[in-house]
C-alpha positions, 0 to 999 in steps of 0.5 A: 500500500503506497502513501495515497492508498494509506490516506484512502484507507484511513478515510474509512477508518478514522478521520484523525488518521488521514495524515501525511507522512510528516503529520505522523511524526507528531503522533509517533512522538509519544512512543519515543521514550524508552523504559530502562527496566524494559531495555535492560530486560530485553538485553538480558533475555538476549545475551543469556540465551546466546551465551548458554547456547554458545556454551552448549554448542561448544560442549556438544561439539566433541560428541556431535558436529551436526548438533553443534552446527544446529545450535550455532545456526539457532544462535545466529538468530539470537545474534541477529537480535543482538544486532537489532539492539545495537541498532537501537543503541545507534539511534539513541532509542534503547536507553535515554542516556546516550552514553549508556546506549553507546557503550552497550552498542560498542560491546555488542559490536564485538559480538556482531563483528560491527564497529559501532561508531562506523556503523552508526554513521553509515546507518545515519547516512542510510536513514537520511538518504533512503530512496534518494537516487542521487545519494546511493552508495553507503548503507544500501543495497546497490540498485541500478535504474533500468536506464543505468543498466541498459547503458552498461556494456555486456560485462557491466551488466554481467557483473551487476547480475552477479551482484544481484544474484541470491548467492552473492546477496544473501551468502557471499556478500554478507560473509564478506561484509561482516568478516572482512569489510567491517575490519576497516571503516569502509566508506569513512576512511578519510572522515576522521580518526574516530572511525579508525579507532572504532574499527581497530578497537573492535578488531582488537577485542575480537582478536582477544576473544578469538585467541582466548577461544582457540587457546582454551578450546582449539580451532574446532569451536571457532570454525564449527560454532563461532563461524557458522553463528556469524554466517547465519546471522549475517545472511539473515540480517542482510535478508531482513534489510533487503526485503525492508527496502527492495520490494516492488512498490518501494520508493526511489526518486531523484533528489528534486522530487525526494522528500525525507518523510514520504521516502521513509514511510513509503520506501520501507516495508511492514514485514509480517513474520511469525511471532518467534521470528518477530521476537528474534528480529526485535520487531525490525519488520515494522520498518516503515514506522522505524524509518519514519521515527527512528527514536522509537524503541523496538519494543514499542513498535508493536504499540504503534501498529496496535494503536494505529491499524492503518499503519499496520496495513501500510506496505504489509508483506508476508514471508511468502510474498517476500520471496518474490523480492529476490527476483527484483533487480532494477528500478523503473523510473517511468513506472516507479517500481522495481522490475526483474531482469526478465521484465526489464528486457521484455519491456525495453529490449524487445526481440 
């Protein structure tokens, strides 16, 4: 459902819900205050199971590699939740005290292989430019317009097809980003020493942790528990990020037509997950509300869509529907929607 449909639907629900994206900000402001007790609870119910499952996987490894791998995969989902909490810390929405949020985020960044200060800046750029065709490149999935794709030569088109393949986007790419790319302040290397301090500090703590694990338990736990956990978390996290912005009727506009709040609401999906996955992903599927008002703690996002049913229907996408998003690759500026390579070729390169 796009912005116009959102307004039309609201007319049949409640008159006071016929609001523009900007007007929704005043409604959402009342949900922004975090509860320190609730935040602490959410942190503990994530960290304690994560550590327990990790320990169980290491313990069972000498007896059953398969059991250890299964536990590692499950723990990857808890690591996704840790990343989502780190994400809230970066938005200063997890604790009211910014210093506390930042230190929690830095510590979690060691587990998630993500330098907190670097990621926070990249993600801020993503929020400030999401859907702006003239500001692509940092914190987003590379997306070409149909015209840009057709203007490329054969090799350029081939490389873009390789990049947009499921194998690259959801397996090879996530592993590369979190295991390798995050070791340096990618995209911010010339933007100040603080980003290097963040990256190198995270690397140092990560190296100490890995060395300690190998020293006391050997290489097997690193390769058969830690590494699968990281890979599952990276792939799941990138998939979530992908479907939250790469759906058919998403929002991309040239800078002169782009508007921050409409792009936030219309260019982000409401990804409806089964309750266990919704919990493990810390309600990140309610992404349109998050993008419109990023200071809302993740555990209050469900309050928003409960109190405002019209928002619950905006860009609603089920798991089954989301699978089709993996086949969308090119933004058609004339139709204002994402197309598959096949559709683009049929429309613009007729035989």
